[in-house]
C-alpha positions as CSV (number, residue, x, y, z in Angstrom):
1,X,-76.4,7.4,-60.4
2,X,-79.0,9.7,-59.6
3,X,-76.0,12.6,-59.1
4,X,-74.8,12.2,-62.3
5,X,-78.0,11.7,-64.2
6,X,-78.9,14.8,-62.5
7,X,-76.1,17.1,-63.3
8,X,-76.3,15.9,-66.7
9,X,-79.9,17.2,-67.3
10,X,-79.1,20.8,-65.2
11,X,-75.6,20.9,-67.8
12,X,-77.6,20.5,-71.0
13,X,-80.3,22.6,-70.1
14,X,-77.6,25.2,-69.6
15,X,-75.7,24.9,-72.6
16,X,-79.2,24.6,-74.5
17,X,-79.7,28.6,-73.0
18,X,-76.1,29.7,-73.4
19,X,-75.3,27.7,-77.1
20,X,-74.9,31.7,-78.6
21,X,-72.4,32.6,-76.4
22,X,-68.5,30.9,-77.1
23,X,-67.3,31.5,-73.8
24,X,-70.2,30.8,-71.6
25,X,-69.1,29.5,-68.5
26,X,-70.8,28.1,-65.0
27,X,-69.7,29.9,-62.9
28,X,-69.0,29.8,-59.3
29,X,-71.8,31.0,-57.0
30,X,-71.4,29.1,-53.4
31,X,-68.8,29.6,-50.5
32,X,-68.0,26.1,-51.0
33,X,-67.4,27.0,-54.6
34,X,-64.8,29.6,-54.0
35,X,-63.3,27.8,-51.3
36,X,-62.1,25.7,-54.4
37,X,-60.5,28.2,-56.6
38,X,-57.5,30.9,-55.9
39,X,-58.7,33.9,-53.8
40,X,-58.9,36.5,-56.8
41,X,-61.9,34.8,-57.8
42,X,-64.0,35.6,-55.0
43,X,-62.3,39.2,-55.1
44,X,-63.2,39.8,-58.5
45,X,-66.8,37.6,-58.5
46,X,-68.2,38.0,-54.8
47,X,-66.0,41.1,-53.6
48,X,-68.8,41.4,-50.8
49,X,-68.1,37.7,-49.3
50,X,-64.3,38.3,-49.5
51,X,-61.9,40.1,-46.7
52,X,-61.5,44.0,-46.6
53,X,-59.2,45.0,-48.8
54,X,-58.5,41.5,-51.3
55,X,-60.9,43.1,-54.5
56,X,-58.4,46.4,-54.5
57,X,-54.9,44.2,-54.2
58,X,-55.8,41.9,-56.7
59,X,-56.9,44.5,-58.7
60,X,-53.6,46.8,-58.1
61,X,-51.5,43.0,-58.7
62,X,-53.5,42.2,-61.9
63,X,-54.3,45.7,-63.5
64,X,-55.2,44.6,-66.9
65,X,-57.1,40.9,-66.2
66,X,-58.8,41.7,-63.1
67,X,-61.7,43.2,-64.8
68,X,-61.9,39.7,-67.0
69,X,-61.0,37.5,-64.3
70,X,-64.9,35.4,-63.9
71,X,-63.4,33.8,-67.2
72,X,-60.9,32.5,-65.8
73,X,-62.8,31.0,-62.5
74,X,-65.5,29.9,-65.0
75,X,-63.4,27.6,-66.6
76,X,-61.6,26.6,-63.1
77,X,-65.2,26.5,-61.9
78,X,-65.9,24.0,-65.3
79,X,-63.0,21.8,-65.3
80,X,-63.9,20.5,-61.7
81,X,-67.9,20.1,-62.9
82,X,-66.4,18.6,-66.4
83,X,-64.4,16.0,-64.0
84,X,-67.7,15.1,-62.0
85,X,-69.5,13.5,-65.4
86,X,-67.7,10.3,-65.5
87,X,-69.8,8.5,-68.3
88,X,-68.6,7.0,-71.0
89,X,-71.9,7.6,-73.1
90,X,-72.9,9.5,-75.9
91,X,-75.2,12.7,-73.5
92,X,-72.0,12.3,-71.3
93,X,-69.6,12.9,-74.0
94,X,-71.1,15.4,-75.4
95,X,-72.3,17.8,-72.1
96,X,-68.5,17.2,-70.7
97,X,-66.9,18.1,-74.0
98,X,-69.1,21.0,-74.3
99,X,-67.8,22.3,-71.1
100,X,-64.6,21.4,-72.1
101,X,-64.2,23.6,-75.4
102,X,-67.2,26.5,-74.7
103,X,-66.4,26.6,-70.9
104,X,-63.0,26.7,-70.0
105,X,-60.7,26.6,-73.8
106,X,-62.9,29.7,-75.0
107,X,-62.9,31.5,-71.6
108,X,-59.2,31.0,-71.3
109,X,-59.0,31.7,-75.1
110,X,-60.3,34.9,-74.0
111,X,-58.2,35.5,-70.8
112,X,-55.6,35.0,-73.1
113,X,-56.0,38.4,-75.4
114,X,-57.4,40.0,-72.2
115,X,-54.4,39.2,-69.7
116,X,-50.6,41.5,-70.0
117,X,-48.1,39.6,-71.6
118,X,-46.0,39.6,-68.1
119,X,-48.6,38.9,-66.2
120,X,-47.9,35.9,-63.9
121,X,-51.2,33.8,-64.8
122,X,-50.4,32.7,-68.0
123,X,-48.6,29.4,-66.2
124,X,-51.8,28.4,-64.3
125,X,-54.0,29.7,-67.7
126,X,-51.9,27.3,-70.1
127,X,-52.3,24.8,-67.8
128,X,-55.7,24.9,-67.1
129,X,-56.3,24.9,-70.8
130,X,-53.5,21.8,-71.1
131,X,-55.8,19.6,-68.8
132,X,-58.7,20.7,-71.1
133,X,-57.1,19.3,-74.1
134,X,-55.3,16.0,-72.2
135,X,-59.2,15.3,-71.4
136,X,-60.4,16.2,-74.8
137,X,-57.5,13.5,-75.8
138,X,-55.9,15.6,-77.6
139,X,-52.5,14.9,-76.4
140,X,-50.1,17.5,-79.5
141,X,-52.5,20.3,-77.6
142,X,-52.3,19.5,-73.9
143,X,-48.4,19.1,-74.2
144,X,-48.0,22.3,-76.1
145,X,-49.6,24.0,-73.9
146,X,-47.9,21.8,-70.7
147,X,-44.8,23.1,-72.3
148,X,-46.4,27.5,-72.7
149,X,-46.7,26.8,-69.0
150,X,-43.3,25.8,-68.2
151,X,-42.0,28.6,-70.6
152,X,-43.7,31.2,-69.4
153,X,-42.8,29.9,-65.9
154,X,-40.3,27.5,-65.2
155,X,-40.1,26.8,-61.4
156,X,-44.1,26.6,-61.8
157,X,-44.0,22.5,-61.0
158,X,-47.8,21.6,-61.7
159,X,-47.1,21.4,-65.6
160,X,-44.1,19.0,-64.9
161,X,-46.4,16.8,-62.5
162,X,-49.4,16.5,-64.4
163,X,-47.6,15.2,-67.4
164,X,-45.4,12.8,-65.3
165,X,-48.6,11.4,-64.7
166,X,-49.9,11.1,-68.0
167,X,-46.5,9.3,-69.1
168,X,-46.6,6.8,-65.8
169,X,-50.2,6.3,-66.7
170,X,-49.5,5.3,-70.8
171,X,-46.2,3.3,-69.1
172,X,-44.2,5.2,-70.2
173,X,-41.4,5.9,-67.0
174,X,-38.6,7.1,-68.8
175,X,-40.2,10.3,-69.7
176,X,-42.1,10.7,-66.6
177,X,-38.3,9.8,-64.8
178,X,-37.0,13.1,-67.1
179,X,-39.7,15.2,-66.9
180,X,-39.8,14.9,-63.1
181,X,-36.1,15.6,-62.8
182,X,-36.3,18.5,-65.1
183,X,-38.9,19.9,-63.0
184,X,-36.8,19.8,-59.7
185,X,-34.1,21.0,-61.4
186,X,-35.3,24.3,-61.1
187,X,-37.7,23.8,-57.9
188,X,-35.4,21.6,-56.0
189,X,-38.0,21.6,-53.1
190,X,-41.2,20.8,-55.0
191,X,-42.9,18.5,-52.5
192,X,-45.3,16.9,-55.4
193,X,-42.6,16.7,-57.9
194,X,-40.3,14.5,-55.1
195,X,-43.1,12.8,-53.8
196,X,-43.7,11.1,-57.7
197,X,-40.2,10.8,-58.6
198,X,-39.2,9.0,-55.1
199,X,-42.8,6.4,-55.9
200,X,-41.0,6.1,-59.7
201,X,-37.7,5.4,-58.2
202,X,-39.1,2.4,-56.8
203,X,-40.8,1.0,-59.3
């Protein structure tokens, strides 16, 4: 309870300071934060902490997006923070929803404009955006972005898994099975999809 209240007060102060910035985000700052994020985050935000040559490697792989990657890294970090706010009271909901709208959806919308159309980042960004919409209870928008992620890379398994989890949670076994089988059609060796399918088939 102490951690929850403390986190909310910190976040409220943060949003008060950043209310004028629609794409403000909670940025990773510690080595632990970065250990939970893709390697390009530390390469872009803390190059002195990354392995030698990593900043240059990611700049070459993501030439257009690299200067702006801190926005997506902030979105990923903020998504983890939003999930840590468990309360359903008005204050908790306000802080969580503010993070989901500005720090996650706002930052990813910005990144979509700054990333080359052929970039491999899109399936990941679309999925993160879908997760934020799902937490906001905007299921139609969430599934729109899950499907955009799949269309960007049919072999990317995370959106299939998350959609299946949603169907299972809502007692829709048929749809869950269908989306898992669809994912396995393109990524037959996926452990996360095979594990879910095996578990669901036993029910």
